[in-house]
C-alpha positions in Angstrom: -81.0 140.7 110.2 -78.9 142.3 107.5 -79.9 145.3 105.0 -77.8 144.6 102.2 -77.3 148.2 100.2 -76.8 147.8 96.6 -76.1 150.6 93.8 -76.6 149.7 90.2 -76.1 151.8 87.2 -77.5 149.9 84.1 -75.7 146.7 84.7 -78.9 144.7 84.4 -77.6 141.1 83.6 -75.1 141.0 86.7 -78.0 142.3 88.7 -80.2 139.5 88.2 -77.1 137.5 88.9 -76.6 139.2 92.3 -79.8 138.8 93.0 -80.6 135.4 92.4 -77.3 134.8 94.2 -78.8 136.5 97.2 -81.9 134.3 97.0 -80.2 131.2 96.1 -77.0 131.4 98.8 -78.7 133.9 102.0 -79.9 131.6 105.8 -81.0 134.8 106.8 -84.2 137.4 105.3 -82.4 139.9 104.3 -83.7 143.6 103.6 -82.0 144.2 100.3 -82.1 147.8 99.2 -81.2 149.3 95.5 -80.2 152.5 94.3 -80.7 152.7 90.9 -78.6 155.3 88.8 -80.2 155.8 85.5 -81.9 152.4 84.8 -82.4 152.7 81.4 -81.4 149.0 80.5 -84.5 147.6 82.4 -82.8 147.5 86.1 -85.1 149.9 87.3 -88.3 147.9 86.0 -86.5 145.0 87.7 -86.3 146.3 90.7 -90.0 147.6 91.1 -91.4 144.2 89.6 -89.7 142.4 92.1 -91.1 144.1 95.1 -87.5 145.6 96.4 -86.9 148.9 98.6 -85.5 151.2 96.4 -84.0 154.7 96.0 -83.8 156.2 91.9 -81.8 159.3 90.4 -82.5 159.7 86.8 -78.9 161.0 86.1 -75.9 159.1 87.6 -75.0 160.7 91.0 -71.8 158.7 91.9 -71.3 155.9 93.9 -71.1 157.4 97.5 -74.6 159.5 96.9 -76.1 156.2 95.9 -75.1 154.4 99.1 -76.1 156.9 101.1 -79.8 157.5 99.4 -80.3 153.5 99.5 -78.8 153.4 103.2 -81.7 155.8 104.5 -84.2 153.0 103.4 -82.6 150.6 106.2 -84.5 149.0 109.2 -81.7 147.2 110.1 -79.0 147.0 112.8 -76.4 146.1 110.2 -75.7 147.8 106.3 -73.7 145.8 104.2 -72.7 147.6 100.9 -72.2 145.3 98.0 -71.9 146.1 94.1 -74.5 144.7 91.4 -72.0 142.4 90.0 -70.6 140.5 92.8 -71.7 136.8 93.6 -73.1 135.4 97.3 -71.4 132.1 98.1 -73.8 129.6 100.2 -73.6 130.2 103.8 -71.8 134.1 103.4 -74.4 135.5 105.8 -73.8 132.5 108.5 -70.2 133.1 108.3 -70.4 136.5 108.7 -72.7 136.6 111.8 -70.5 134.2 113.3 -67.8 136.6 113.1 -69.8 139.6 114.2 -70.8 137.2 117.4 -67.4 137.0 117.9 -66.2 140.3 118.6 -69.6 141.0 120.6 -71.3 142.6 118.1 -74.6 140.5 118.6 
């Protein structure tokens, strides 16, 4: 359905909250892809252990490069960019896809 691209830079606690909200509040099964900048806070290990797709840079390569690196791993028609400190509310993806359908892009 959607590839959700999430860059992160040593923001482990918020990253966990973001992932938790996606698992809890997504109706569809989305592809979630991360770019780990640095990752010395344990975020790299978390993403590896959870089995998500990811790209990695030892140093902070900046937001735009991080998003582009992660997006290259996408396999879906739609790519959604998110921050690692965002919380996804219930039915967020149902509402989004209904809006996409209204403009005839489904």
